[in-house]
N, C-alpha and C positions, 0 to 999 in steps of 0.2 A: 389546559391549553398546551402545556409542554407535552403531554401524552399524545395529543393529536399530531404534533410535529414529528415525533418519533415514529408514529405509525405510518404517516405519509412518506417519511424518508425510507422506511423499510420496504414499502411497496415498490419503490423505484430502483432498488438495488438487488442484484443476484437473480437467480432463476434463469430459466430458458427464455431466450429471446433472439431474434435474428441478428447475426453478426457478432454474438458474444462468444467468448471462449478462445482457446488457443487455435491459431490458424493452421490448417493442414498444409504440409508441403506437397506439391503435386508430384506424384510418383514415389512418394516416400512411405515406408511402412514402419511401424513401431514394433520393437521387440523387447524382450525382457531377459536379463541374465541374473543368475543368482550368485552372489559373492559373499565370502566370509567378511567379517568386520575388517580384518587385516587387508584383504584384497580390495575392499571398498575404499579404504583409506588410501591405498596405493593408486587405485583407479582415479580418485579425485585429485590426488597430487600430480598425476600425469596429465590431467586436463579433461577428464571425464569423456563425455560422448564426442566432443570435438577431437580429442586425441584418437579415439577409436576410428572415427571416420577418416582421419589422416592416415592411420596405419593401414586401413583397408585400401585407400587410394594408392598408397605407395607400394603395397604388396604386388609382386609380379603376378601376371595372369598365368593360369595353368598353361604349361607348355613353354613358357618363357624361361630360358635358362637363368640360374642365379648369377649375379655379377661375379666375374673372375676375381681371384685373389691377386692383388698386385704383388708380383714377385720381387719388386724393388722396395716393398714396404718395410719399414723398420721393425714391425711386429712379426714375430715368428709364430708358426703354428706348431703346437705340440700335440701330436696324435694321441699320446697317452692320456693327456688331460681331456681331449675332445671325445675319445671313444670309451675310456675306462673310468668308471666311478670307483674311487678307492674304497667305498663302503660295500661294494658288491664283489662277489667272488666270480671273476671272469677269466676265461682262458681262450686262447686261439687254437683252433683245430683246422685241419684240412677237411673240406666237405668229403665225406667218405664214399659218396656215390652220386649218381645222377637222378636220385629219387625226387628232386625238386627242380629239375632243369626247366620246366615251364615257367618257374618264377624267376629264372635267371641265375640260380645257384647251380654250378656245375662241379663235377668231381674235381678235387684238388684246389678249388677256390678256398681262400682263407675265410673262416667264419669266426666271429666273436660270440662266445656262448656265455650267458649268465647262469650260474649255478645257484641252487637254493631258493629259486622262485617258483611258485606254482604258476603254470602257464595260463594265459587268458585264451578264450576261444579265438581261433584264427591265427594264433602265433605259430611260427615254425619252431619245432623242437628237435633236439638231438637225443637219441635213445639207442639202447642196445637191444637188438632183436636177432634171435637165432645166432648169438655169439658174434655179431657184427654191429658196428656203429652204422646208423642210418638217420635220415631226416624225414620228418613228416609234419603235416599241418594238423594242429590240435583242434578237434571239433567236439563240443559237448552240447551244442544247440540242435543237433540232429540225432535221431535215435536209430540204431544204438550208437552210443558215444564211441568215437573211434579216432584213429590217427591215419590220415590219408596222404598218399604221395601225390605230387603234382608233376608227374613225369609223362613224357610222350610215350613211354613204354610201360603201361600199367601192369602188364603181365609179369614183369620183372620185379615190381615193387608193390606187393599186396597191401591192402588195408589192414591195419592192426587194431583189434578191438581194445577198448579200455576196460578195466584198469591195466596199465602197463608202466613199469618204472621209466621215468623220464630223467635224463641227465641234466638238461638245462634248456634255456630258450635262446634262439639265435637272435642277436640284436643288430649285427652288422655283417656285411659280406664285403670282402676286399679282394679284388681280382685285377689282374694285369690285362690290359686290352692290347692285343697285337693282331 
């Protein structure tokens, strides 16, 4: 008799039936992210998916300028700490030419260059070519692999084939606007 009750109870639970399961949010999509154990613990501590949704809602839309820094704030900004990682070999240079003027880097702009790193495709690099310093964008995903200028005057800044010695990658551009 007990076995009949267990069997009948089993038949009424679980399985597919109308109205069962998690309710879908109208207009919502599910996505997956992959996190290490350390990041997962931090994610849960921050509030999980609710925290992520809040961060997305609070993030400025594209084109919206970031909030201004309050000049009367008691905290000071240290550009050395902000721009330079003490574990990296970085140096300031003047942009040597207009080979990247379409990207907004013009001759004599200050550029912060990281040395000792192998560039990733698409990064702007500083190199020496024909005895002069110059800038190029590093491309390996197109054949032949090459260093390409992004200048309005392509004839003055030719494409350089790889391999070619690279001095470093450009991480920041600092320029005066007048």
